[in-house]
N, C-alpha and C positions, 0 to 999 in steps of 0.2 A: 692599486688605484683607489684614492680616498673619495668617498661618496659623502656629500653634504645633504642632509635632509631638512627641508624647510616645511613648515606648516603651511596650509593653504591661505591663512590670514597673513602671514609674514610675506608670502610671495605677493599678495595683492597689495600690501603695504609698500613694498620695494618697487612695484610696477608703476611706470609713468602714468598709466591710464587711470590709476587709483584717484588722483585728483579730479579727473573728469567724472568718475563714478560718484565721488562724494558731492560734487556740484550737482549732478542730476538728482541724487538722492535728496539733497537739501531743497531743490526746487519742487520736487514732488511732495515733500513734507509741507512746504508752504502752501501749495495748492490745496492739499487736504485740510490744512488748518482753516483756510479761507472757506472751503466747502462746508465743513462742519459748522463753522461759525454762522454761515448764511442759513444753514438747514435749521439750526436752533431757533431762528426767528421765524422761519417758514412753517415748521411743523404745528405750531398752535393754531395757525390759520387753516391748515389742512384738517386738523382735528375738528375744528369748529364747523367746517364745511361738510364734513362727513355726516350722512344721514343714519347709516348703519351703526349700531352701538359697538359692535365688535370692531369694526373698522376705526372708529373713533378712538377706542381703547388701544388699539395697535399703534396709532400715532402718538399717543400720550406715553405709552411704554417706550416707544422708540426715541421720544424726545430725551427721556432719561438716559438711555443708552448712548445717544449722540453727545450728551454733555460728558459722559464718561469717556467717549472716544476722543473728545477734544482735550480732556485732561491728560490722556495717554500721550497725545501728540506733544503736549507741553512738557511731559515728563521726558520724552526723547529728546526734545530740543534742549532742554536744560542740561541734559548729560552731554549733548554735543557742544554746549555753549554757544548756541545759535538762537536767533530771534526769528520767529516765523510769521509774526504779524506784519501787516503793511502791504500784503499781496491780495490781489482779488482774482478768485477763480471764475473766469468768464464762462466756462462750461455750466458750473452750478448756477451761476446767476441767470443764464438762458433757461436752464431746465425749470428753476422756480418761477421765472416770468411766464413760461408756457403753462405751468400748473395754475398760476394765478389767473390767467386768461380763461382757462377752463372753469375755475371757480366762479367766475363772474358770469358765466352762462345761465340762462333760465331753463334749468332741466329738471326733469322728474328725479325723485329720489335715487332710484336704482341707476338711472343714467349718469347722474352727477357722481355717484360713488364709483361706477365703473371707470369713469374718466379720471377721477382722482387716483385710483389704483394704477391706472396705466401711467400717470405722471409720476407717481411715487416709485414705481418700479424702474422707470428710467433713472431716477435718482439712485436708487439702490445699486443698480448695475454699474453706474458710473463710479460709485464709492467702492464697490467690490473690485473693480479694475484698478483703481487707485491704490488700494490697501495691498492687493496682489503684487503690485509693482514695487511698493516700498518694502514690503516683506522680502522680496527677492533681492533687492539692493542691500537691505540690512544684513541678510545672510552673507551675501557677497563681500561685505565690507567688515564682517566679523562682529557685527553689532548684535550679539545673540539675544540680549535682554530686549532690545527693541523689536527684533524679529518675533519674540514670543508674545509681546504686546499687540503687535499687528496680527498675529494668528488669532488672538482672542478677539479682536475687533472684526477681522474678516469672517469669522464664524458667526458672530452676532448679526452681521450685515446679511449673510446668507440665510440665516434663520428668520430675519425680518422680511426678506424677500419671499421666502417660502410660505410665510404666514399670509402675505399679501395674495399670493397665488392661490392658496386655499380659499381665502375670502372671495376671490374673483370667480371661482367655480359656481358659486351660487348667485352672487350679485350680477354677473355678466348674463346669466341665463334669464334672470328677471328683467334686466335692462333690454334684452333682445325684443320683448314684447312692447316696450315703451316707444313713444315718438321721440325723434331727435330734437334738440333744443331749437328754439325759433330762429336763432341766428344762423344755424346750420341749414335749415330749410330754405331761409331767405338767399343764402349764398348759392344754393343749388339752382334755385329759380332764376337768379341773376346770371349766373353761368350759362344757362340755357338760352338767354336772350343775346349773348354775345355773338356778333356776325362771324361767319365762317369765311375765311379767306381761301379763295381757290386759285392755285397757280396759273400763270398765263398759259393759255391753250387747254386747260383742264375743264373749262366751262362747257366746251363742245362734248367732252367725254361724259360729264354729269348729265347734260341735257339728253344725250343719247340713251343713257341707262335709264333715265326717267321715262323716256319714250317707250323703251322695251317693257318696262314695268306696267305702264298704263295699257300697252297692247295686250299683255298677258292677262291683266285684269279684265278686259273687255271681252276676251274670248270665252264662249259658253263652255261649261264643264261637261 
């Protein structure tokens, strides 16, 4: 009996699902291309808003890394003969908008930095998930060079996230002793003024509970 040995890459090339896998791979690359492009514009603003010099330097350093990540994506796209521009990553757009909302708050230095770190780490985790995905697809499709590039980027994203976590250990402790931004305090006060709706028939139960509480309070100890 004759046995035919096929490499894993050849089997994937022959499989009908390969076209679908390449389509998903390309869509993920477009998403990351947009995400990195948006982040390159957002990081300078985050660096400017950061009060802690180490945090500011971390953002400046990661800005240069992010430019390199975008170059790697372009390198992969060029080899594939595909164009990645023209797509908007809605997730990154939303994360950056949330970060900008926080930067607009009137907060103490440590409180501002703690909030910026929280926003930045959401971005990092999104990117880590994205690069982990394209790394897996690149291996699946036999794109060894691309997989190696994504491994480099993924390691840099993990390192950036770790650096933010280390900074947060000291910054968050200091922020704990500070007051929240004025807008947060206002929101809490306003929510306390909102009327509480009681379901039909529930008013009697509430009144009964209040009466029992008043009776207990009036009893001598």
